[in-house]
Every structure is written in C-alpha cells, then in structure tokens.
Short mmCIF file of the C-alpha atoms (twelve columns), coordinates in Angstrom:
data_MODEL
# 
_entry.id   MODEL 
# 
loop_
_atom_site.group_PDB 
_atom_site.id 
_atom_site.type_symbol 
_atom_site.label_atom_id 
_atom_site.label_alt_id 
_atom_site.label_comp_id 
_atom_site.label_asym_id 
_atom_site.label_seq_id 
_atom_site.Cartn_x 
_atom_site.Cartn_y 
_atom_site.Cartn_z 
_atom_site.pdbx_PDB_model_num 
ATOM 1   C CA . MET A 1   1.746   91.234  106.818 1 
ATOM 2   C CA . SER A 2   5.433   90.492  106.965 1 
ATOM 3   C CA . LYS A 3   7.935   93.305  107.097 1 
ATOM 4   C CA . ARG A 4   9.570   92.165  103.892 1 
ATOM 5   C CA . LEU A 5   6.339   93.048  102.065 1 
ATOM 6   C CA . VAL A 6   5.753   96.364  103.775 1 
ATOM 7   C CA . GLU A 7   6.284   98.005  100.383 1 
ATOM 8   C CA . LEU A 8   2.914   96.535  99.367  1 
ATOM 9   C CA . ASP A 9   1.378   99.330  101.440 1 
ATOM 10  C CA . SER A 10  3.446   101.800 99.439  1 
ATOM 11  C CA . LEU A 11  2.005   100.400 96.213  1 
ATOM 12  C CA . ARG A 12  -1.482  100.824 97.631  1 
ATOM 13  C CA . GLY A 13  -0.664  104.386 98.573  1 
ATOM 14  C CA . LEU A 14  0.667   105.165 95.096  1 
ATOM 15  C CA . ALA A 15  -2.407  103.627 93.454  1 
ATOM 16  C CA . ALA A 16  -4.761  105.646 95.672  1 
ATOM 17  C CA . LEU A 17  -2.831  108.851 95.008  1 
ATOM 18  C CA . ALA A 18  -2.921  108.203 91.256  1 
ATOM 19  C CA . VAL A 19  -6.708  107.758 91.292  1 
ATOM 20  C CA . VAL A 20  -7.133  110.956 93.303  1 
ATOM 21  C CA . CYS A 21  -4.883  112.899 90.911  1 
ATOM 22  C CA . PHE A 22  -6.906  111.594 87.986  1 
ATOM 23  C CA . HIS A 23  -10.211 112.721 89.504  1 
ATOM 24  C CA . PHE A 24  -8.971  116.100 90.712  1 
ATOM 25  C CA . SER A 25  -7.349  116.853 87.350  1 
ATOM 26  C CA . GLU A 26  -10.683 116.531 85.541  1 
ATOM 27  C CA . VAL A 27  -11.294 120.252 86.051  1 
ATOM 28  C CA . THR A 28  -7.792  121.402 85.058  1 
ATOM 29  C CA . ALA A 29  -5.783  121.724 81.881  1 
ATOM 30  C CA . LEU A 30  -3.615  118.882 83.218  1 
ATOM 31  C CA . PHE A 31  -6.366  116.299 82.702  1 
ATOM 32  C CA . PRO A 32  -4.839  114.756 79.515  1 
ATOM 33  C CA . PHE A 33  -1.565  114.298 81.410  1 
ATOM 34  C CA . PHE A 34  -3.283  112.510 84.306  1 
ATOM 35  C CA . LEU A 35  -5.692  110.466 82.162  1 
ATOM 36  C CA . PRO A 36  -3.454  107.348 82.335  1 
ATOM 37  C CA . PHE A 37  -3.833  107.400 86.119  1 
ATOM 38  C CA . SER A 38  -7.375  106.093 85.612  1 
ATOM 39  C CA . THR A 39  -5.672  102.718 85.147  1 
ATOM 40  C CA . ALA A 40  -4.478  102.687 88.769  1 
ATOM 41  C CA . VAL A 41  -7.570  100.696 89.726  1 
ATOM 42  C CA . ASP A 42  -5.982  97.827  87.795  1 
ATOM 43  C CA . LEU A 43  -3.093  97.886  90.244  1 
ATOM 44  C CA . PHE A 44  -5.637  97.834  93.084  1 
ATOM 45  C CA . PHE A 45  -7.256  94.727  91.588  1 
ATOM 46  C CA . MET A 46  -3.907  92.939  91.254  1 
ATOM 47  C CA . ILE A 47  -3.005  93.864  94.829  1 
ATOM 48  C CA . SER A 48  -6.381  92.544  95.950  1 
ATOM 49  C CA . GLY A 49  -5.805  89.168  94.301  1 
ATOM 50  C CA . PHE A 50  -2.355  89.010  95.883  1 
ATOM 51  C CA . VAL A 51  -3.497  90.024  99.381  1 
ATOM 52  C CA . ILE A 52  -6.523  87.721  99.447  1 
ATOM 53  C CA . PHE A 53  -4.338  84.705  98.734  1 
ATOM 54  C CA . LEU A 54  -1.839  85.955  101.285 1 
ATOM 55  C CA . SER A 55  -4.606  86.059  103.894 1 
ATOM 56  C CA . ILE A 56  -6.429  82.882  102.839 1 
ATOM 57  C CA . ASP A 57  -3.356  80.839  103.833 1 
ATOM 58  C CA . LYS A 58  -3.814  82.173  107.365 1 
ATOM 59  C CA . THR A 59  -7.590  81.624  107.474 1 
ATOM 60  C CA . ALA A 60  -9.018  78.414  108.882 1 
ATOM 61  C CA . THR A 61  -12.587 78.487  107.513 1 
ATOM 62  C CA . TRP A 62  -14.675 80.273  104.929 1 
ATOM 63  C CA . LYS A 63  -16.711 81.857  107.720 1 
ATOM 64  C CA . GLU A 64  -13.577 83.356  109.216 1 
ATOM 65  C CA . PHE A 65  -12.635 84.662  105.767 1 
ATOM 66  C CA . VAL A 66  -16.053 86.297  105.295 1 
ATOM 67  C CA . PHE A 67  -15.957 87.834  108.766 1 
ATOM 68  C CA . LYS A 68  -12.487 89.283  108.208 1 
ATOM 69  C CA . ARG A 69  -13.513 90.731  104.851 1 
ATOM 70  C CA . PHE A 70  -16.618 92.227  106.457 1 
ATOM 71  C CA . GLN A 71  -14.512 93.811  109.170 1 
ATOM 72  C CA . ARG A 72  -12.096 95.164  106.598 1 
ATOM 73  C CA . LEU A 73  -14.647 96.591  104.188 1 
ATOM 74  C CA . TYR A 74  -17.874 97.613  105.844 1 
ATOM 75  C CA . PRO A 75  -17.122 99.808  108.906 1 
ATOM 76  C CA . THR A 76  -14.915 102.185 106.902 1 
ATOM 77  C CA . TYR A 77  -17.325 102.073 103.987 1 
ATOM 78  C CA . TRP A 78  -20.359 102.885 106.151 1 
ATOM 79  C CA . ILE A 79  -18.556 105.879 107.618 1 
ATOM 80  C CA . CYS A 80  -17.546 107.158 104.170 1 
ATOM 81  C CA . VAL A 81  -21.047 106.700 102.744 1 
ATOM 82  C CA . THR A 82  -22.532 108.590 105.685 1 
ATOM 83  C CA . ILE A 83  -20.047 111.472 105.511 1 
ATOM 84  C CA . THR A 84  -20.466 111.818 101.746 1 
ATOM 85  C CA . THR A 85  -24.260 111.698 102.007 1 
ATOM 86  C CA . PHE A 86  -24.149 114.460 104.624 1 
ATOM 87  C CA . ALA A 87  -21.940 116.506 102.279 1 
ATOM 88  C CA . ILE A 88  -24.452 115.956 99.471  1 
ATOM 89  C CA . ILE A 89  -27.280 117.192 101.682 1 
ATOM 90  C CA . CYS A 90  -25.289 120.295 102.608 1 
ATOM 91  C CA . ASN A 91  -24.212 120.970 99.034  1 
ATOM 92  C CA . ASP A 92  -27.613 120.210 97.506  1 
ATOM 93  C CA . PHE A 93  -26.660 119.788 93.858  1 
ATOM 94  C CA . TYR A 94  -25.808 116.138 93.309  1 
ATOM 95  C CA . LEU A 95  -28.039 113.108 92.660  1 
ATOM 96  C CA . ALA A 96  -30.839 115.643 92.140  1 
ATOM 97  C CA . THR A 97  -34.298 114.829 93.587  1 
ATOM 98  C CA . PRO A 98  -33.679 114.899 97.375  1 
ATOM 99  C CA . TYR A 99  -36.530 112.494 98.079  1 
ATOM 100 C CA . LYS A 100 -34.528 109.696 96.411  1 
ATOM 101 C CA . LEU A 101 -31.388 110.301 98.450  1 
ATOM 102 C CA . PRO A 102 -32.497 108.410 101.627 1 
ATOM 103 C CA . PHE A 103 -33.297 105.333 99.520  1 
ATOM 104 C CA . ARG A 104 -29.973 105.556 97.718  1 
ATOM 105 C CA . TYR A 105 -28.176 105.958 101.012 1 
ATOM 106 C CA . ILE A 106 -29.788 102.860 102.533 1 
ATOM 107 C CA . VAL A 107 -29.138 100.723 99.447  1 
ATOM 108 C CA . ASN A 108 -25.547 101.979 99.227  1 
ATOM 109 C CA . LEU A 109 -24.948 100.872 102.820 1 
ATOM 110 C CA . THR A 110 -25.401 97.271  101.663 1 
ATOM 111 C CA . MET A 111 -22.624 97.712  99.052  1 
ATOM 112 C CA . PHE A 112 -24.868 95.815  96.608  1 
ATOM 113 C CA . GLN A 113 -26.237 98.862  94.766  1 
ATOM 114 C CA . HIS A 114 -24.642 97.797  91.494  1 
ATOM 115 C CA . PHE A 115 -26.682 94.582  91.423  1 
ATOM 116 C CA . VAL A 116 -30.016 96.388  91.869  1 
ATOM 117 C CA . LYS A 117 -29.066 99.292  89.574  1 
ATOM 118 C CA . VAL A 118 -29.122 102.000 92.234  1 
ATOM 119 C CA . THR A 119 -26.799 104.971 91.723  1 
ATOM 120 C CA . ASP A 120 -23.559 104.995 93.718  1 
ATOM 121 C CA . ILE A 121 -23.410 107.745 96.327  1 
ATOM 122 C CA . ASP A 122 -19.853 108.442 95.174  1 
ATOM 123 C CA . GLY A 123 -17.920 107.608 92.010  1 
ATOM 124 C CA . PRO A 124 -15.243 105.229 93.360  1 
ATOM 125 C CA . TYR A 125 -17.845 102.772 94.676  1 
ATOM 126 C CA . TRP A 126 -18.123 101.086 91.264  1 
ATOM 127 C CA . THR A 127 -15.136 98.873  92.056  1 
ATOM 128 C CA . LEU A 128 -16.686 97.484  95.251  1 
ATOM 129 C CA . ALA A 129 -19.161 95.240  93.419  1 
ATOM 130 C CA . ILE A 130 -16.237 93.722  91.530  1 
ATOM 131 C CA . GLU A 131 -14.352 93.107  94.777  1 
ATOM 132 C CA . LEU A 132 -17.439 91.563  96.400  1 
ATOM 133 C CA . VAL A 133 -17.890 89.029  93.608  1 
ATOM 134 C CA . PHE A 134 -14.217 88.090  93.897  1 
ATOM 135 C CA . TYR A 135 -14.566 87.567  97.662  1 
ATOM 136 C CA . ILE A 136 -17.699 85.463  97.173  1 
ATOM 137 C CA . ILE A 137 -15.835 83.220  94.736  1 
ATOM 138 C CA . ILE A 138 -12.919 82.833  97.160  1 
ATOM 139 C CA . ALA A 139 -15.302 82.067  100.038 1 
ATOM 140 C CA . PHE A 140 -17.027 79.431  97.862  1 
ATOM 141 C CA . TYR A 141 -13.711 77.744  97.043  1 
ATOM 142 C CA . LYS A 142 -12.670 77.911  100.696 1 
ATOM 143 C CA . LYS A 143 -15.932 76.354  101.865 1 
ATOM 144 C CA . PHE A 144 -15.450 73.336  99.606  1 
ATOM 145 C CA . ASN A 145 -11.695 73.064  100.255 1 
ATOM 146 C CA . ALA A 146 -11.030 73.828  96.609  1 
ATOM 147 C CA . ILE A 147 -8.546  76.702  96.923  1 
ATOM 148 C CA . PRO A 148 -5.741  74.553  95.401  1 
ATOM 149 C CA . LYS A 149 -7.912  74.103  92.290  1 
ATOM 150 C CA . LEU A 150 -8.449  77.828  91.763  1 
ATOM 151 C CA . GLU A 151 -5.181  78.272  89.905  1 
ATOM 152 C CA . LEU A 152 -6.239  75.690  87.312  1 
ATOM 153 C CA . HIS A 153 -9.772  77.055  87.116  1 
ATOM 154 C CA . GLY A 154 -8.409  80.593  86.880  1 
ATOM 155 C CA . HIS A 155 -6.878  79.773  83.510  1 
ATOM 156 C CA . LEU A 156 -10.259 78.551  82.268  1 
ATOM 157 C CA . PHE A 157 -11.953 81.690  83.587  1 
ATOM 158 C CA . LEU A 158 -9.636  83.783  81.397  1 
ATOM 159 C CA . ALA A 159 -11.776 82.729  78.443  1 
ATOM 160 C CA . LEU A 160 -14.905 84.331  79.918  1 
ATOM 161 C CA . PRO A 161 -14.034 88.001  79.288  1 
ATOM 162 C CA . LEU A 162 -13.015 87.136  75.733  1 
ATOM 163 C CA . VAL A 163 -16.337 85.370  75.127  1 
ATOM 164 C CA . LEU A 164 -18.232 88.238  76.714  1 
ATOM 165 C CA . VAL A 165 -16.497 91.021  74.798  1 
ATOM 166 C CA . PHE A 166 -15.982 89.366  71.417  1 
ATOM 167 C CA . GLY A 167 -18.676 86.699  71.347  1 
ATOM 168 C CA . ILE A 168 -21.639 88.401  73.021  1 
ATOM 169 C CA . MET A 169 -21.272 92.189  73.073  1 
ATOM 170 C CA . PRO A 170 -21.053 92.682  69.261  1 
ATOM 171 C CA . PHE A 171 -24.322 90.783  68.796  1 
ATOM 172 C CA . SER A 172 -26.368 91.725  71.849  1 
ATOM 173 C CA . GLN A 173 -25.518 94.695  74.049  1 
ATOM 174 C CA . LYS A 174 -28.500 93.860  76.286  1 
ATOM 175 C CA . ILE A 175 -27.208 90.382  77.098  1 
ATOM 176 C CA . TYR A 176 -23.727 91.801  77.679  1 
ATOM 177 C CA . ASP A 177 -25.116 94.432  80.057  1 
ATOM 178 C CA . LEU A 178 -27.175 91.818  81.929  1 
ATOM 179 C CA . ILE A 179 -24.177 89.529  82.412  1 
ATOM 180 C CA . TYR A 180 -22.036 92.471  83.559  1 
ATOM 181 C CA . VAL A 181 -24.655 93.449  86.142  1 
ATOM 182 C CA . VAL A 182 -24.690 89.929  87.579  1 
ATOM 183 C CA . LEU A 183 -20.945 89.248  87.254  1 
ATOM 184 C CA . PRO A 184 -19.026 92.535  87.043  1 
ATOM 185 C CA . LEU A 185 -15.814 90.672  87.857  1 
ATOM 186 C CA . ILE A 186 -15.564 88.975  84.443  1 
ATOM 187 C CA . ASN A 187 -13.726 91.700  82.521  1 
ATOM 188 C CA . HIS A 188 -11.379 92.294  85.461  1 
ATOM 189 C CA . TRP A 189 -10.648 88.651  86.254  1 
ATOM 190 C CA . PRO A 190 -7.248  88.710  84.448  1 
ATOM 191 C CA . LEU A 191 -6.048  91.344  86.938  1 
ATOM 192 C CA . PHE A 192 -7.193  89.489  90.051  1 
ATOM 193 C CA . PHE A 193 -5.798  86.242  88.670  1 
ATOM 194 C CA . ALA A 194 -2.488  87.960  87.950  1 
ATOM 195 C CA . GLY A 195 -2.366  89.011  91.611  1 
ATOM 196 C CA . ILE A 196 -2.964  85.406  92.641  1 
ATOM 197 C CA . LEU A 197 -0.179  84.236  90.335  1 
ATOM 198 C CA . PHE A 198 2.229   86.818  91.733  1 
ATOM 199 C CA . TYR A 199 1.526   85.464  95.204  1 
ATOM 200 C CA . LYS A 200 2.133   81.923  93.952  1 
ATOM 201 C CA . ILE A 201 5.448   83.063  92.462  1 
ATOM 202 C CA . LEU A 202 6.381   84.580  95.817  1 
ATOM 203 C CA . LYS A 203 5.685   81.255  97.542  1 
ATOM 204 C CA . GLU A 204 7.169   79.006  94.840  1 
ATOM 205 C CA . PRO A 205 9.587   81.072  92.733  1 
ATOM 206 C CA . THR A 206 10.990  78.072  90.847  1 
ATOM 207 C CA . ILE A 207 7.787   77.259  88.927  1 
ATOM 208 C CA . THR A 208 8.451   79.126  85.686  1 
ATOM 209 C CA . LYS A 209 5.200   78.211  83.901  1 
ATOM 210 C CA . ARG A 210 3.403   80.822  86.001  1 
ATOM 211 C CA . TYR A 211 5.223   83.526  84.054  1 
ATOM 212 C CA . ILE A 212 3.504   82.229  80.922  1 
ATOM 213 C CA . SER A 213 0.200   82.433  82.789  1 
ATOM 214 C CA . LEU A 214 0.978   86.046  83.691  1 
ATOM 215 C CA . GLY A 215 1.546   86.724  80.011  1 
ATOM 216 C CA . LEU A 216 -1.908  85.333  79.248  1 
ATOM 217 C CA . CYS A 217 -3.431  87.570  81.930  1 
ATOM 218 C CA . PHE A 218 -1.677  90.565  80.411  1 
ATOM 219 C CA . ILE A 219 -2.893  89.781  76.891  1 
ATOM 220 C CA . VAL A 220 -6.512  89.168  77.924  1 
ATOM 221 C CA . ALA A 221 -6.596  92.304  80.085  1 
ATOM 222 C CA . ILE A 222 -5.425  94.406  77.140  1 
ATOM 223 C CA . ALA A 223 -7.825  92.692  74.729  1 
ATOM 224 C CA . VAL A 224 -10.898 93.618  76.808  1 
ATOM 225 C CA . SER A 225 -9.632  97.001  78.024  1 
ATOM 226 C CA . GLN A 226 -11.620 99.109  75.557  1 
ATOM 227 C CA . THR A 227 -14.883 98.084  77.219  1 
ATOM 228 C CA . SER A 228 -13.796 99.418  80.596  1 
ATOM 229 C CA . SER A 229 -13.068 102.787 82.191  1 
ATOM 230 C CA . LYS A 230 -9.696  102.872 80.387  1 
ATOM 231 C CA . SER A 231 -11.422 103.384 77.037  1 
ATOM 232 C CA . GLY A 232 -10.173 106.985 76.971  1 
ATOM 233 C CA . LEU A 233 -6.644  105.679 76.442  1 
ATOM 234 C CA . THR A 234 -5.209  104.294 73.252  1 
ATOM 235 C CA . PHE A 235 -4.515  100.584 73.061  1 
ATOM 236 C CA . GLY A 236 -0.772  101.217 73.203  1 
ATOM 237 C CA . ASN A 237 -0.922  103.610 76.153  1 
ATOM 238 C CA . TYR A 238 -3.003  101.226 78.206  1 
ATOM 239 C CA . ALA A 239 -0.657  98.336  77.383  1 
ATOM 240 C CA . CYS A 240 2.328   100.400 78.558  1 
ATOM 241 C CA . TRP A 241 0.719   101.353 81.861  1 
ATOM 242 C CA . LEU A 242 -0.497  97.835  82.518  1 
ATOM 243 C CA . GLY A 243 3.035   96.656  81.792  1 
ATOM 244 C CA . VAL A 244 4.325   99.045  84.448  1 
ATOM 245 C CA . TYR A 245 1.928   97.548  87.007  1 
ATOM 246 C CA . PHE A 246 2.969   93.998  86.133  1 
ATOM 247 C CA . ILE A 247 6.625   94.980  86.481  1 
ATOM 248 C CA . LEU A 248 5.959   96.595  89.877  1 
ATOM 249 C CA . MET A 249 4.235   93.451  91.131  1 
ATOM 250 C CA . LEU A 250 7.088   91.315  89.806  1 
ATOM 251 C CA . LEU A 251 9.631   93.518  91.577  1 
ATOM 252 C CA . LEU A 252 7.516   93.186  94.730  1 
ATOM 253 C CA . VAL A 253 7.672   89.404  94.793  1 
ATOM 254 C CA . LYS A 254 11.385  89.542  93.972  1 
ATOM 255 C CA . HIS A 255 11.899  91.862  96.974  1 
ATOM 256 C CA . LYS A 256 13.207  94.696  94.806  1 
ATOM 257 C CA . LEU A 257 10.867  97.479  95.965  1 
ATOM 258 C CA . GLY A 258 12.500  98.261  99.273  1 
ATOM 259 C CA . PHE A 259 13.165  101.799 98.060  1 
ATOM 260 C CA . LEU A 260 9.410   102.431 98.232  1 
ATOM 261 C CA . SER A 261 9.317   101.845 101.974 1 
ATOM 262 C CA . LEU A 262 9.060   105.551 102.697 1 
ATOM 263 C CA . LYS A 263 6.964   106.880 105.562 1 
ATOM 264 C CA . PRO A 264 4.756   109.157 103.398 1 
ATOM 265 C CA . LEU A 265 3.955   106.287 101.025 1 
ATOM 266 C CA . LEU A 266 3.373   103.845 103.879 1 
ATOM 267 C CA . PHE A 267 1.038   106.381 105.490 1 
ATOM 268 C CA . LEU A 268 -0.908  106.716 102.229 1 
ATOM 269 C CA . GLY A 269 -1.045  102.941 102.042 1 
ATOM 270 C CA . HIS A 270 -2.501  102.660 105.527 1 
ATOM 271 C CA . ILE A 271 -5.252  105.181 104.763 1 
ATOM 272 C CA . SER A 272 -5.664  104.158 101.100 1 
ATOM 273 C CA . TYR A 273 -9.072  102.451 101.468 1 
ATOM 274 C CA . ALA A 274 -10.682 105.415 103.217 1 
ATOM 275 C CA . TYR A 275 -8.788  107.850 100.969 1 
ATOM 276 C CA . TYR A 276 -10.095 106.101 97.860  1 
ATOM 277 C CA . LEU A 277 -13.683 106.086 99.147  1 
ATOM 278 C CA . ILE A 278 -13.903 109.623 100.524 1 
ATOM 279 C CA . HIS A 279 -12.005 111.815 98.080  1 
ATOM 280 C CA . GLN A 280 -14.087 112.253 94.941  1 
ATOM 281 C CA . TYR A 281 -17.379 113.915 95.807  1 
ATOM 282 C CA . ILE A 282 -16.104 115.975 98.711  1 
ATOM 283 C CA . GLY A 283 -12.846 116.873 96.983  1 
ATOM 284 C CA . LEU A 284 -14.088 117.496 93.461  1 
ATOM 285 C CA . ASN A 285 -17.724 118.527 93.689  1 
ATOM 286 C CA . TYR A 286 -17.686 120.073 97.138  1 
ATOM 287 C CA . ILE A 287 -14.335 121.872 97.429  1 
ATOM 288 C CA . ILE A 288 -12.709 122.329 94.016  1 
ATOM 289 C CA . ARG A 289 -15.849 123.570 92.289  1 
ATOM 290 C CA . SER A 290 -16.589 125.874 95.205  1 
ATOM 291 C CA . PHE A 291 -13.335 127.662 94.440  1 
ATOM 292 C CA . GLY A 292 -13.906 127.598 90.691  1 
ATOM 293 C CA . ASN A 293 -12.801 124.808 88.385  1 
ATOM 294 C CA . GLY A 294 -9.066  124.753 87.811  1 
ATOM 295 C CA . ASN A 295 -8.268  126.984 90.783  1 
ATOM 296 C CA . TRP A 296 -5.149  125.516 92.395  1 
ATOM 297 C CA . THR A 297 -6.147  126.782 95.831  1 
ATOM 298 C CA . GLY A 298 -9.232  124.596 95.700  1 
ATOM 299 C CA . ILE A 299 -7.294  121.610 94.339  1 
ATOM 300 C CA . LEU A 300 -4.629  121.778 97.043  1 
ATOM 301 C CA . LEU A 301 -7.303  122.238 99.703  1 
ATOM 302 C CA . ALA A 302 -9.148  119.202 98.317  1 
ATOM 303 C CA . PHE A 303 -5.990  117.100 98.663  1 
ATOM 304 C CA . ALA A 304 -5.495  118.328 102.242 1 
ATOM 305 C CA . VAL A 305 -9.113  117.784 103.281 1 
ATOM 306 C CA . SER A 306 -9.437  114.330 101.706 1 
ATOM 307 C CA . ILE A 307 -6.188  113.104 103.286 1 
ATOM 308 C CA . THR A 308 -7.216  114.527 106.665 1 
ATOM 309 C CA . LEU A 309 -10.621 112.859 106.448 1 
ATOM 310 C CA . ALA A 310 -9.047  109.550 105.438 1 
ATOM 311 C CA . TRP A 311 -6.671  109.772 108.409 1 
ATOM 312 C CA . LEU A 312 -9.543  110.580 110.761 1 
ATOM 313 C CA . ILE A 313 -11.638 107.706 109.433 1 
ATOM 314 C CA . THR A 314 -8.803  105.164 109.506 1 
ATOM 315 C CA . TYR A 315 -7.282  105.961 112.878 1 
ATOM 316 C CA . VAL A 316 -10.172 107.412 114.900 1 
ATOM 317 C CA . LEU A 317 -13.685 106.807 113.575 1 
ATOM 318 C CA . GLU A 318 -13.308 103.288 112.169 1 
ATOM 319 C CA . PRO A 319 -11.595 101.766 115.247 1 
ATOM 320 C CA . THR A 320 -14.216 103.355 117.509 1 
ATOM 321 C CA . PHE A 321 -17.066 102.158 115.287 1 
ATOM 322 C CA . ARG A 322 -15.622 98.651  114.995 1 
ATOM 323 C CA . LYS A 323 -15.217 98.403  118.759 1 
ATOM 324 C CA . TRP A 324 -18.833 99.476  119.210 1 
ATOM 325 C CA . ILE A 325 -20.020 96.811  116.750 1 
ATOM 326 C CA . THR A 326 -17.872 94.141  118.403 1 
ATOM 327 C CA . ASP A 327 -19.129 95.058  121.860 1 
ATOM 328 C CA . LYS A 328 -22.719 94.852  120.626 1 
ATOM 329 C CA . ILE A 329 -22.108 91.392  119.148 1 
ATOM 330 C CA . TYR A 330 -20.485 90.120  122.334 1 
ATOM 331 C CA . TRP A 331 -23.220 91.664  124.487 1 
ATOM 332 C CA . GLY A 332 -25.874 90.026  122.318 1 
ATOM 333 C CA . ARG A 333 -24.209 86.628  122.592 1 
ATOM 334 C CA . ALA A 334 -23.944 86.928  126.352 1 
ATOM 335 C CA . ARG A 335 -27.552 88.106  126.675 1 
ATOM 336 C CA . TYR A 336 -28.944 85.136  124.747 1 
ATOM 337 C CA . GLY A 337 -26.715 82.626  126.484 1 
ATOM 338 C CA . ARG A 338 -24.318 82.042  123.617 1 
ATOM 339 C CA . ARG A 339 -20.679 81.417  124.233 1 
ATOM 340 C CA . VAL A 340 -18.615 84.564  124.043 1 
ATOM 341 C CA . GLU A 341 -15.320 83.737  122.343 1 
# 
C-alpha cells in the first residue's frame, strides 16, 4: 500500500478499537454511550471494498486473488479460533454441551459455519461470511474479465437489499432468513459498493457522478439498517454515524487524513484483524467477568491482554504458521515432481 494511504491503517485501527469498546462496555454503565460503536463494522466493510479494488488492480488472475485472500484471512483466523477454543475449554461455561465443541471447532475452521448454521466460536466471526461472499463475487468477475462491469452492476445490486427488506421480509420471514443464509452480503452491499466507489474516486477524481452513486449507497444502507446489528440505534443516530464514516472515507481519498498517521493508530491498524477476532470471548467472558462485571480492573486487563494477543498473533504466530504452510506446499510440489515457483 502506498505511503500516501498509510492512514487507511489508522482507520482500520480506529474501527477495531471502536468494536472492542462496544463489546467491553456491555457489562458497564457506559454501554449506552458506546452503543453507536457497534456501527464500526460498517467502516470495516467500506474499507474492505476499497482495499479489494486497490489490490485487484495489482492482481493478474482470479487464482492469484483467491490465494492472496486465503493467505490474508485463514492463517490468522485459524490461530484465533484455536486460542479461543482452548480458552472455552479452560473456562467451561460457553457453548454449553462440551461434546459439541469439537464439531463446532472443526466447522469454524472452514469459515463457512454461517452457511451450515453452526454456532460461531466467537461473536465477531459473523462478519466473515459476508466478507467471503464479497470475495467470491470479486473472484467471479475477475475470472471472466468483468471487473470493469462491476461498477455498473453494483448500482443494480443496490436494489436487492430493498427488495429483500421491503418486498420479502414483511410477507415471509422464512424466505428472508433463507436468502440471508445463502447471501448474507445483500444487506451490506451498499457499504462494500461505497468502498469501491471511493477507490474509483481516488483513481479518477474528476468523475462527479460517482458522488451521486455514493448518495444512493448511503440512502439504501440507512433504509435497511433496522434489520441489522445496528437496530439498537435510532434511525437518526445511525444515519449520523454512517455519515461520519462516509466523510472519513471521502477525506481519505482527498488525502486529508494525514493527521491520523500516528504510531499508536498505525499499530492498531496492523494488528486490527487479529485484534477484532481475538478480543470478545477472551476479553469479555474470560477476563472481565472473572473480575466481576463492570470492574475497571478487569476491563483494563482485557484491553491489555487482547492487544498483547493480537500483537503476538500478527507478528509472531501468524508469520511462523504461514511459513510452515508455504514450506509444506513447496515440499509437496517438489516431492511429486511439480515445478516449484
């Protein structure tokens, strides 16, 4: 990523920190104050749309895209799932019935648990199914050399969440639930598409019609928001917070967020994926509740432990694990006479 967009890592760090504050505040009197931070996943989704189009320009084939996404997502995820599962075993009060835990662990390792209705090992994993569907769509467009058409198609796709929420859900909750299981991306498509549009504005800032498209994304996202995890917020509050995220992304592409290029925020950005995945169960159910709900000693310790674990996973465990996987792949290719690239 270019240096001029280094502040994108800061945005990631802020989004991760906001989600953590939201989860940790659930056991304190400050929860109503931090409730709006539940919307920070929307910023994650916009960043994801932006970053994927940033990377797709540098990717030759759909297979390369899939491999890079696999490398980015799975090693860290596998480590986090394993650590959290071990914590569950030690704590012995979550997901009940221990005999089901090995099955849940194995299914969770695939990252496809949402599609087979198996419980997530940890709360934040619900967003991963949405990300996976987005990556599959991008890989499909890349395979058929149709990436240039995605902007046009993206406008058509904006109608899908409106149809789902206003045309199907009021008449058949079962059909709505079935569609959401198969395509969890639908309600969140306006956010990913907004990220794509922000990237397009960065590349071609003179095309003003994309600002109108961003307005459509904003309107659709607000219209379907009450069916999502932001339903605890009022319509107006959610609109204000979403507006803040759109403004931040606009300032990003206009190179006006240089003031966010601070080492603590950049550090949080670098560990944000692991931090997001590892914090909730261990921080909330394992540490905070061990000290008594609302005890600030437990909350501060949870912040310290989750950040330390995320650092360890990002800078020590994940690189070691990835190297081991890569070595195994290369060894297997050499053993069976395949060309080692």
